[in-house]
KEKE-3310 file (N, C-alpha, C; in steps of 0.2 Angstrom, whole numbers, plus 5000, padded with zeros to 4 digits):
npx = (4885:4887:4894:4890:4889:4881:4867:4869:4860:4848:4850:4851:4839:4831:4835:4832:4818:4815:4822:4822:4829:4837:4847:4864:4881:4881:4888:4894:4903:4911:4900:4895:4884:4885:4880:4876:4865:4855:4848:4842:4831:4822:4811:4816:4809:4804:4816:4823:4814:4816:4829:4829:4820:4828:4839:4833:4826:4837:4845:4838:4841:4849:4866:4869:4877:4879:4874:4878:4874:4877:4873:4869:4867:4861:4864:4850:4847:4841:4830:4826:4813:4808:4794:4787:4781:4779:4770:4756:4740:4739:4737:4747:4750:4740:4743:4755:4752:4744:4753:4763:4755:4752:4765:4767:4758:4763:4773:4783:4792:4786:4789:4782:4786:4780:4784:4779:4780:4773:4760:4754:4746:4745:4741:4727:4725:4729:4721:4725:4724:4726:4737:4751:4768:4780:4795:4812:4828:4831:4825:4812:4798:4791:4773:4763:4751:4734:4734:4745:4758:4771:4771:4777:4774:4771:4758:4755:4761:4758:4744:4727:4724:4734:4745:4761:4773:4787:4804:4816:4828:4823:4812:4820:4827:4816:4813:4824:4822:4811:4815:4827:4824:4817:4816:4816:4813:4810:4811:4809:4808:4795:4795:4784:4784:4783:4774:4782:4799:4808:4815:4813:4815:4828:4835:4833:4839:4852:4856:4851:4850:4840:4837:4830:4818:4800:4789:4774:4760:4747:4738:4738:4745:4750:4753:4762:4773:4777:4781:4792:4801:4803:4809:4821:4827:4829:4838:4849:4853:4858:4849:4842:4828:4814:4803:4787:4771:4754:4741:4724:4718:4708:4690:4677:4660:4648:4635:4633:4644:4653:4669:4678:4690:4694:4706:4714:4723:4735:4746:4757:4763:4768:4776:4786:4791:4797:4807:4815:4811:4805:4787:4777:4763:4745:4733:4716:4704:4693:4679:4678:4691:4693:4684:4688:4700:4697:4691:4701:4704:4713:4712:4720:4722:4712:4704:4700:4698:4704:4713:4721:4728:4737:4744:4751:4759:4767:4773:4782:4791:4796:4803:4812:4820:4825:4832:4842:4858:4861:4864:4877:4872:4870:4878:4868:4862:4862:4848:4848:4845:4844:4836:4828:4814:4803:4802:4793:4781:4780:4778:4790:4797)
npy = (5145:5155:5170:5175:5175:5162:5166:5164:5164:5162:5149:5142:5144:5137:5124:5122:5122:5111:5100:5102:5098:5089:5091:5096:5104:5114:5120:5133:5135:5142:5142:5129:5120:5111:5098:5088:5075:5068:5053:5043:5031:5034:5029:5022:5028:5040:5046:5047:5056:5068:5071:5073:5085:5094:5096:5101:5112:5120:5122:5132:5144:5159:5159:5146:5132:5119:5105:5095:5081:5073:5058:5051:5038:5033:5017:5007:4999:4985:4973:4956:4945:4929:4919:4904:4887:4870:4863:4864:4873:4879:4892:4901:4911:4920:4924:4930:4940:4949:4951:4959:4970:4975:4978:4988:4998:5000:5009:5005:5003:4992:4978:4965:4949:4937:4922:4909:4901:4892:4892:4905:4917:4930:4941:4939:4941:4954:4961:4964:4957:4959:4967:4971:4971:4984:4985:4990:4994:4981:4975:4971:4982:4984:4983:4995:4992:4994:4993:4999:4993:4986:4975:4960:4946:4930:4929:4941:4940:4928:4921:4921:4906:4899:4886:4884:4877:4874:4868:4866:4875:4885:4890:4895:4905:4914:4917:4925:4936:4941:4946:4953:4966:4983:4990:5002:5013:5004:4996:4984:4967:4955:4938:4927:4911:4896:4881:4868:4861:4864:4867:4881:4887:4882:4889:4903:4903:4900:4910:4923:4923:4926:4938:4933:4920:4916:4904:4897:4888:4877:4871:4858:4841:4835:4845:4852:4843:4844:4858:4858:4852:4862:4872:4865:4865:4879:4881:4873:4881:4891:4902:4913:4908:4917:4914:4905:4906:4903:4898:4898:4896:4892:4894:4905:4903:4911:4912:4908:4911:4902:4894:4884:4871:4866:4862:4859:4865:4877:4870:4875:4884:4876:4868:4878:4881:4869:4868:4879:4891:4908:4911:4919:4922:4920:4917:4918:4905:4912:4919:4932:4934:4925:4930:4943:4941:4934:4944:4953:4963:4963:4959:4965:4978:4985:4989:4979:4966:4954:4960:4966:4955:4952:4964:4963:4952:4957:4968:4961:4955:4967:4972:4962:4964:4977:4975:4966:4965:4973:4963:4960:4964:4950:4947:4951:4941:4946:4947:4938:4944:4936:4920:4923:4918:4926:4932:4929:4930:4943:4948:4951:4943)
npz = (4592:4606:4613:4624:4642:4652:4662:4679:4689:4683:4678:4690:4695:4686:4687:4700:4700:4692:4698:4711:4727:4723:4715:4714:4716:4705:4690:4679:4664:4651:4643:4646:4656:4670:4682:4697:4699:4710:4710:4718:4723:4713:4700:4684:4672:4678:4682:4669:4663:4671:4668:4654:4655:4662:4653:4641:4646:4651:4640:4633:4639:4637:4631:4635:4629:4631:4641:4655:4664:4678:4685:4701:4713:4729:4736:4740:4756:4755:4763:4764:4767:4767:4765:4770:4769:4774:4766:4755:4756:4768:4769:4767:4757:4758:4771:4769:4760:4769:4779:4772:4769:4782:4787:4778:4782:4794:4792:4783:4767:4756:4746:4736:4731:4721:4722:4719:4706:4698:4703:4705:4716:4721:4712:4712:4726:4728:4719:4705:4692:4678:4675:4667:4670:4665:4656:4659:4654:4653:4664:4675:4680:4695:4699:4706:4719:4724:4738:4742:4741:4731:4718:4710:4700:4693:4689:4683:4671:4664:4655:4661:4670:4662:4661:4668:4662:4666:4668:4682:4680:4672:4680:4690:4683:4681:4694:4697:4689:4694:4707:4704:4700:4696:4709:4716:4729:4738:4753:4760:4755:4753:4751:4744:4745:4735:4741:4750:4748:4736:4720:4718:4731:4733:4723:4728:4740:4736:4727:4731:4745:4758:4771:4782:4787:4788:4794:4790:4797:4799:4815:4815:4817:4805:4796:4804:4804:4791:4791:4799:4790:4781:4789:4793:4780:4778:4789:4784:4774:4781:4784:4794:4804:4808:4815:4819:4812:4817:4807:4803:4816:4827:4827:4827:4830:4820:4824:4838:4845:4850:4852:4842:4836:4822:4816:4826:4841:4846:4841:4833:4841:4851:4844:4840:4853:4855:4846:4849:4844:4840:4843:4832:4832:4830:4818:4816:4810:4799:4792:4786:4783:4773:4763:4761:4755:4743:4737:4734:4743:4755:4772:4782:4778:4785:4801:4809:4822:4816:4807:4816:4821:4811:4811:4823:4821:4810:4816:4825:4816:4810:4821:4823:4811:4812:4823:4820:4812:4797:4783:4771:4755:4744:4728:4714:4701:4685:4674:4660:4643:4632:4631:4641:4652:4652:4640:4629:4636:4639:4627:4620:4611)
capx = (4889:4887:4900:4886:4889:4874:4865:4869:4854:4843:4852:4850:4831:4828:4837:4828:4811:4814:4825:4822:4835:4841:4853:4870:4887:4879:4893:4894:4910:4912:4893:4893:4881:4886:4877:4876:4858:4854:4842:4841:4824:4818:4810:4819:4805:4804:4823:4824:4810:4819:4835:4827:4817:4834:4843:4829:4825:4844:4847:4834:4844:4854:4873:4870:4878:4880:4872:4881:4871:4880:4868:4872:4862:4863:4861:4845:4849:4835:4830:4822:4810:4805:4788:4787:4777:4781:4765:4751:4734:4740:4735:4753:4750:4735:4746:4761:4749:4742:4759:4766:4751:4753:4771:4767:4754:4768:4778:4789:4791:4786:4787:4780:4788:4776:4789:4776:4780:4768:4754:4754:4740:4746:4737:4721:4724:4730:4717:4728:4725:4728:4741:4757:4773:4784:4802:4817:4835:4830:4823:4804:4796:4785:4767:4760:4745:4730:4736:4751:4764:4773:4771:4779:4771:4770:4751:4755:4764:4755:4737:4724:4723:4739:4749:4768:4777:4795:4809:4819:4832:4818:4809:4826:4828:4810:4813:4829:4820:4806:4819:4832:4819:4818:4812:4816:4814:4807:4816:4808:4804:4792:4795:4779:4787:4779:4774:4787:4806:4810:4820:4813:4818:4835:4838:4832:4845:4859:4858:4849:4851:4836:4839:4826:4812:4795:4786:4767:4758:4741:4740:4737:4751:4753:4756:4768:4778:4780:4784:4798:4805:4805:4813:4827:4829:4832:4844:4854:4855:4860:4845:4838:4820:4811:4798:4781:4764:4749:4736:4717:4719:4702:4685:4672:4654:4645:4628:4632:4650:4657:4675:4680:4696:4694:4713:4718:4725:4742:4752:4763:4766:4771:4782:4791:4795:4802:4813:4818:4810:4799:4781:4775:4756:4740:4728:4710:4700:4688:4675:4680:4698:4692:4680:4692:4706:4694:4689:4707:4705:4715:4709:4725:4721:4707:4706:4696:4702:4708:4718:4726:4732:4742:4748:4755:4765:4771:4778:4788:4795:4800:4807:4818:4824:4828:4837:4848:4863:4860:4869:4879:4868:4874:4878:4862:4864:4859:4844:4850:4840:4844:4834:4823:4808:4798:4802:4786:4775:4779:4778:4796:4801)
capy = (5146:5162:5172:5178:5170:5161:5170:5159:5165:5159:5142:5139:5144:5132:5118:5121:5121:5104:5095:5104:5097:5083:5094:5099:5106:5117:5125:5135:5136:5143:5140:5122:5119:5104:5097:5082:5074:5062:5049:5038:5029:5036:5024:5023:5033:5046:5048:5049:5062:5073:5072:5077:5091:5098:5097:5105:5119:5124:5124:5137:5149:5162:5157:5139:5128:5112:5103:5089:5079:5066:5055:5047:5035:5029:5010:5005:4993:4981:4967:4951:4940:4923:4916:4898:4882:4864:4860:4868:4873:4881:4899:4905:4917:4925:4927:4934:4947:4953:4953:4964:4976:4977:4981:4995:5002:5002:5013:5002:5003:4985:4975:4958:4944:4930:4917:4903:4902:4888:4893:4912:4919:4937:4945:4939:4943:4961:4963:4966:4951:4960:4973:4968:4976:4987:4983:4996:4992:4973:4973:4972:4987:4981:4987:4998:4990:4998:4992:5003:4989:4985:4968:4956:4939:4926:4930:4947:4939:4923:4922:4918:4899:4896:4882:4886:4870:4875:4864:4869:4880:4890:4893:4899:4912:4918:4920:4930:4942:4945:4949:4958:4971:4990:4990:5009:5015:4998:4994:4977:4963:4949:4933:4922:4905:4890:4876:4863:4862:4862:4871:4889:4888:4882:4895:4909:4903:4900:4916:4929:4923:4931:4940:4928:4916:4915:4898:4897:4881:4876:4868:4850:4838:4833:4852:4854:4839:4847:4864:4856:4851:4869:4875:4862:4868:4886:4879:4870:4886:4896:4907:4913:4908:4922:4911:4902:4908:4897:4900:4894:4894:4893:4896:4907:4902:4918:4912:4907:4913:4896:4893:4877:4871:4861:4860:4858:4872:4878:4865:4878:4887:4871:4866:4883:4880:4863:4870:4885:4897:4912:4910:4925:4924:4915:4920:4913:4903:4917:4920:4938:4934:4922:4934:4949:4938:4932:4950:4957:4968:4960:4962:4969:4985:4988:4989:4974:4962:4950:4964:4967:4949:4953:4970:4961:4948:4962:4972:4957:4955:4973:4973:4958:4967:4983:4973:4962:4969:4972:4958:4963:4961:4946:4949:4949:4939:4950:4943:4939:4945:4929:4914:4925:4915:4931:4936:4928:4932:4950:4950:4954:4939)
capz = (4598:4608:4617:4630:4647:4654:4669:4684:4693:4678:4678:4696:4696:4681:4690:4707:4698:4690:4702:4718:4731:4720:4711:4717:4712:4698:4688:4672:4662:4644:4640:4648:4662:4673:4688:4699:4700:4715:4708:4723:4724:4707:4695:4678:4668:4682:4681:4662:4662:4674:4664:4648:4656:4663:4647:4637:4649:4652:4633:4631:4642:4633:4632:4636:4623:4632:4647:4657:4670:4681:4690:4707:4717:4735:4736:4745:4759:4755:4766:4761:4771:4764:4769:4767:4772:4771:4762:4752:4759:4775:4769:4767:4752:4762:4777:4766:4758:4774:4783:4768:4770:4789:4787:4775:4787:4800:4789:4779:4760:4755:4739:4736:4726:4721:4720:4717:4699:4695:4705:4708:4718:4723:4708:4715:4733:4728:4714:4699:4688:4671:4674:4665:4671:4660:4656:4658:4655:4653:4671:4676:4684:4699:4699:4713:4720:4728:4745:4744:4741:4724:4716:4704:4700:4686:4687:4679:4665:4661:4654:4666:4669:4658:4664:4667:4662:4665:4672:4687:4678:4669:4686:4693:4679:4682:4700:4697:4686:4699:4712:4701:4696:4697:4715:4718:4736:4742:4758:4762:4750:4756:4745:4745:4742:4734:4746:4750:4748:4729:4716:4719:4737:4733:4719:4732:4745:4733:4723:4735:4753:4762:4778:4787:4784:4792:4792:4791:4797:4803:4821:4815:4817:4798:4793:4808:4802:4785:4792:4801:4784:4778:4794:4792:4774:4779:4793:4780:4770:4786:4784:4801:4805:4813:4819:4816:4812:4817:4803:4804:4823:4831:4823:4831:4827:4820:4827:4845:4848:4853:4848:4840:4834:4817:4814:4832:4844:4849:4839:4830:4847:4855:4840:4841:4859:4855:4841:4852:4839:4842:4840:4830:4833:4827:4814:4816:4804:4799:4786:4783:4780:4766:4759:4758:4751:4737:4734:4733:4748:4761:4779:4785:4776:4789:4808:4813:4826:4812:4805:4822:4822:4806:4813:4828:4818:4806:4821:4827:4810:4809:4827:4821:4805:4815:4828:4817:4808:4790:4780:4765:4750:4739:4721:4711:4694:4680:4670:4653:4638:4628:4635:4647:4652:4651:4633:4625:4640:4639:4620:4618:4607)
cpx = (4889:4892:4896:4887:4882:4873:4864:4863:4848:4844:4850:4842:4828:4829:4833:4821:4810:4816:4825:4829:4839:4847:4858:4876:4886:4885:4892:4901:4910:4905:4891:4890:4882:4883:4877:4868:4858:4847:4840:4833:4820:4817:4813:4816:4805:4811:4825:4820:4813:4825:4834:4824:4823:4837:4839:4828:4832:4846:4844:4837:4849:4861:4874:4871:4879:4877:4874:4878:4874:4875:4871:4866:4864:4860:4856:4847:4842:4835:4825:4820:4806:4799:4786:4782:4780:4776:4760:4745:4734:4738:4741:4753:4745:4739:4752:4758:4748:4748:4762:4762:4752:4759:4771:4763:4758:4774:4784:4787:4792:4785:4786:4782:4784:4780:4786:4775:4775:4761:4753:4747:4740:4742:4730:4720:4725:4726:4720:4730:4728:4733:4748:4763:4777:4791:4807:4824:4835:4828:4815:4803:4790:4779:4765:4753:4741:4731:4742:4758:4765:4773:4774:4777:4770:4763:4750:4757:4761:4747:4733:4722:4729:4743:4757:4772:4784:4798:4812:4823:4828:4815:4814:4827:4822:4811:4818:4827:4815:4810:4823:4828:4821:4813:4812:4818:4812:4813:4816:4805:4802:4792:4790:4781:4782:4779:4780:4794:4810:4815:4819:4816:4826:4838:4838:4838:4852:4861:4856:4850:4846:4839:4836:4821:4806:4791:4778:4764:4751:4742:4740:4744:4754:4756:4762:4774:4781:4783:4791:4803:4808:4810:4820:4830:4833:4838:4850:4857:4858:4856:4841:4831:4818:4806:4792:4775:4759:4743:4730:4717:4713:4696:4679:4665:4650:4638:4628:4639:4655:4663:4677:4687:4697:4701:4717:4719:4732:4748:4758:4767:4770:4777:4788:4795:4800:4808:4817:4817:4805:4793:4778:4768:4752:4735:4722:4707:4694:4685:4677:4687:4697:4689:4684:4698:4703:4693:4695:4707:4707:4714:4714:4725:4716:4709:4702:4701:4706:4714:4724:4731:4738:4747:4753:4761:4769:4776:4783:4793:4799:4805:4813:4823:4828:4834:4843:4852:4862:4865:4871:4875:4872:4874:4872:4863:4859:4854:4846:4844:4839:4841:4830:4817:4802:4797:4795:4780:4774:4779:4784:4800:4797)
cpy = (5153:5164:5174:5172:5169:5164:5164:5159:5161:5151:5139:5139:5138:5125:5116:5119:5114:5099:5096:5102:5091:5085:5097:5101:5108:5121:5127:5138:5136:5140:5133:5122:5112:5104:5090:5081:5067:5059:5043:5037:5031:5030:5026:5029:5039:5050:5051:5056:5069:5075:5076:5084:5096:5100:5102:5112:5123:5126:5130:5144:5152:5161:5150:5135:5121:5110:5096:5087:5072:5064:5050:5044:5031:5022:5009:4999:4989:4975:4963:4946:4935:4920:4910:4893:4875:4861:4865:4868:4875:4889:4903:4911:4922:4928:4931:4941:4951:4955:4959:4971:4979:4980:4988:5000:5004:5006:5011:5002:4996:4983:4968:4954:4938:4925:4910:4903:4898:4889:4900:4914:4927:4942:4945:4942:4951:4964:4967:4961:4953:4966:4970:4973:4978:4984:4989:4993:4984:4971:4975:4978:4985:4986:4989:4995:4995:4998:4996:4999:4987:4977:4966:4949:4936:4927:4936:4945:4933:4924:4918:4910:4895:4892:4883:4879:4871:4870:4869:4875:4886:4894:4897:4905:4916:4921:4926:4936:4945:4948:4954:4963:4978:4992:4997:5009:5009:4996:4986:4973:4956:4944:4928:4916:4900:4885:4871:4865:4861:4867:4879:4890:4887:4887:4901:4909:4903:4907:4923:4929:4928:4932:4935:4925:4916:4909:4898:4890:4882:4872:4860:4847:4837:4840:4854:4850:4842:4854:4863:4855:4857:4872:4872:4864:4874:4885:4877:4876:4892:4903:4907:4912:4912:4919:4908:4906:4903:4900:4895:4892:4896:4896:4898:4907:4909:4918:4912:4909:4908:4896:4886:4877:4865:4858:4859:4865:4872:4874:4869:4882:4882:4869:4871:4882:4874:4864:4876:4891:4901:4910:4917:4927:4919:4919:4915:4911:4907:4918:4926:4938:4931:4927:4940:4947:4937:4939:4955:4963:4965:4963:4966:4976:4989:4988:4984:4970:4957:4954:4965:4961:4950:4959:4967:4957:4952:4966:4968:4956:4961:4974:4968:4961:4973:4981:4970:4967:4967:4968:4962:4960:4957:4949:4946:4947:4943:4945:4944:4940:4939:4924:4916:4921:4919:4934:4935:4931:4939:4953:4953:4949:4932)
cpz = (4599:4613:4624:4636:4650:4661:4674:4688:4689:4678:4684:4697:4692:4684:4696:4705:4696:4694:4709:4722:4729:4717:4715:4713:4705:4696:4681:4670:4654:4641:4642:4655:4665:4680:4690:4701:4704:4713:4712:4724:4718:4702:4688:4673:4671:4681:4674:4661:4665:4670:4658:4649:4658:4657:4642:4639:4649:4645:4630:4634:4638:4635:4634:4630:4624:4640:4649:4664:4672:4686:4695:4710:4723:4735:4742:4749:4760:4758:4763:4766:4767:4768:4766:4771:4770:4766:4760:4757:4766:4775:4769:4763:4755:4767:4774:4764:4764:4779:4779:4769:4777:4790:4784:4779:4793:4798:4785:4771:4757:4748:4740:4730:4726:4718:4718:4709:4695:4697:4708:4710:4720:4719:4710:4721:4733:4722:4708:4694:4681:4670:4673:4667:4665:4661:4655:4659:4656:4660:4671:4681:4688:4698:4706:4714:4724:4735:4747:4744:4733:4724:4710:4705:4693:4684:4683:4672:4661:4660:4659:4665:4665:4663:4663:4668:4661:4670:4677:4685:4676:4675:4690:4690:4681:4689:4701:4694:4690:4704:4710:4697:4699:4703:4718:4725:4741:4747:4760:4757:4754:4750:4747:4741:4740:4740:4745:4750:4741:4726:4717:4726:4737:4729:4724:4737:4742:4730:4727:4742:4756:4768:4783:4783:4790:4790:4794:4791:4801:4810:4820:4814:4810:4795:4797:4806:4795:4786:4795:4796:4782:4783:4793:4785:4775:4784:4789:4776:4774:4785:4791:4800:4810:4818:4815:4817:4812:4813:4804:4811:4827:4826:4828:4828:4826:4823:4835:4848:4851:4848:4848:4837:4828:4815:4821:4835:4847:4846:4836:4836:4850:4851:4840:4847:4859:4851:4843:4847:4842:4839:4839:4831:4829:4824:4814:4809:4804:4792:4782:4780:4773:4761:4756:4754:4744:4733:4732:4737:4754:4768:4783:4784:4781:4797:4812:4817:4822:4809:4810:4823:4817:4808:4818:4826:4814:4811:4823:4822:4809:4815:4825:4816:4808:4820:4825:4813:4801:4787:4773:4760:4745:4732:4718:4704:4690:4676:4663:4648:4634:4633:4641:4646:4651:4644:4630:4629:4640:4631:4617:4613:4606)
residu = (UNK:UNK:UNK:UNK:UNK:UNK:UNK:UNK:UNK:UNK:UNK:UNK:UNK:UNK:UNK:UNK:UNK:UNK:UNK:UNK:UNK:UNK:UNK:UNK:UNK:UNK:UNK:UNK:UNK:UNK:UNK:UNK:UNK:UNK:UNK:UNK:UNK:UNK:UNK:UNK:UNK:UNK:UNK:UNK:UNK:UNK:UNK:UNK:UNK:UNK:UNK:UNK:UNK:UNK:UNK:UNK:UNK:UNK:UNK:UNK:UNK:UNK:UNK:UNK:UNK:UNK:UNK:UNK:UNK:UNK:UNK:UNK:UNK:UNK:UNK:UNK:UNK:UNK:UNK:UNK:UNK:UNK:UNK:UNK:UNK:UNK:UNK:UNK:UNK:UNK:UNK:UNK:UNK:UNK:UNK:UNK:UNK:UNK:UNK:UNK:UNK:UNK:UNK:UNK:UNK:UNK:UNK:UNK:UNK:UNK:UNK:UNK:UNK:UNK:UNK:UNK:UNK:UNK:UNK:UNK:UNK:UNK:UNK:UNK:UNK:UNK:UNK:UNK:UNK:UNK:UNK:UNK:UNK:UNK:UNK:UNK:UNK:UNK:UNK:UNK:UNK:UNK:UNK:UNK:UNK:UNK:UNK:UNK:UNK:UNK:UNK:UNK:UNK:UNK:UNK:UNK:UNK:UNK:UNK:UNK:UNK:UNK:UNK:UNK:UNK:UNK:UNK:UNK:UNK:UNK:UNK:UNK:UNK:UNK:UNK:UNK:UNK:UNK:UNK:UNK:UNK:UNK:UNK:UNK:UNK:UNK:UNK:UNK:UNK:UNK:UNK:UNK:UNK:UNK:UNK:UNK:UNK:UNK:UNK:UNK:UNK:UNK:UNK:UNK:UNK:UNK:UNK:UNK:UNK:UNK:UNK:UNK:UNK:UNK:UNK:UNK:UNK:UNK:UNK:UNK:UNK:UNK:UNK:UNK:UNK:UNK:UNK:UNK:UNK:UNK:UNK:UNK:UNK:UNK:UNK:UNK:UNK:UNK:UNK:UNK:UNK:UNK:UNK:UNK:UNK:UNK:UNK:UNK:UNK:UNK:UNK:UNK:UNK:UNK:UNK:UNK:UNK:UNK:UNK:UNK:UNK:UNK:UNK:UNK:UNK:UNK:UNK:UNK:UNK:UNK:UNK:UNK:UNK:UNK:UNK:UNK:UNK:UNK:UNK:UNK:UNK:UNK:UNK:UNK:UNK:UNK:UNK:UNK:UNK:UNK:UNK:UNK:UNK:UNK:UNK:UNK:UNK:UNK:UNK:UNK:UNK:UNK:UNK:UNK:UNK:UNK:UNK:UNK:UNK:UNK:UNK:UNK:UNK:UNK:UNK:UNK:UNK:UNK:UNK:UNK:UNK:UNK:UNK:UNK:UNK:UNK:UNK:UNK:UNK:UNK:UNK:UNK:UNK:UNK:UNK:UNK:UNK:UNK:UNK:UNK:UNK:UNK:UNK:UNK:UNK:UNK:UNK:UNK:UNK)
# end
């Protein structure tokens, strides 16, 4: 212990160098340096590194005997949009990915939750099949993708081709851990739901209550019938339905330019009118969308006419989010370490 009083100028300079404008209320009293550190939006590892750097550097200043760092964080008002369909095979996951990327390009901080526990596909669509997320404070840390959006998916946790044979309660726990993660500054979560109206959808509505839902359908009557069931489910859960997206709408022959409609035309738009819901737009049945999706380079990242279709849909979703009053975030159940369905997949037990 030294009687020398720490040089306040040296203390302030060291804090500014490490923490910039995140530090405030810096005080020195009887050899103890105290400060408040704003860690809003910081990842846990980034936050811990800054804390350690501050303590180590300040203790090297003559006269400093103790360092006290109080961390504060402003709660992120995170919005959640669920993207669903009444049945499989309508291209919902491809649409979800491209909407998320389009929203990112429009200036939003977007995270993707691949909630299709039994058949995840977002790791393929976003080209990150072998990247396992880290865990901090018993919570998953989402992976940043090359497209600029964060991702959590069962596809990151299970072996390629592994069958996930879990009953409803286990799938619900898995969903909770994907959503209740270290999302940092992410402001908008896009949840790619499994097809249908099952356990995962019910768990999402009961425990997390999305701000809104988007329904994807092809123009054909059978798909629209199933889409109606998905809409009714969200209505029962009092989840606002933002509108319908008509996927695989119109095919332009690459040789002659003739437009044909293998799945019909305008069905989703007509259904939206009948149900008094907004029609968010249509996406063509296009070879480039299929190729870029398989390659893990979603077409919304470019500037093609197909990309513009997703940009227009994303803009409507953003407009709705900005116009609606932010709902109070429901309590998020903490993922319990004991009985976690991810323990073995992450090599933790």
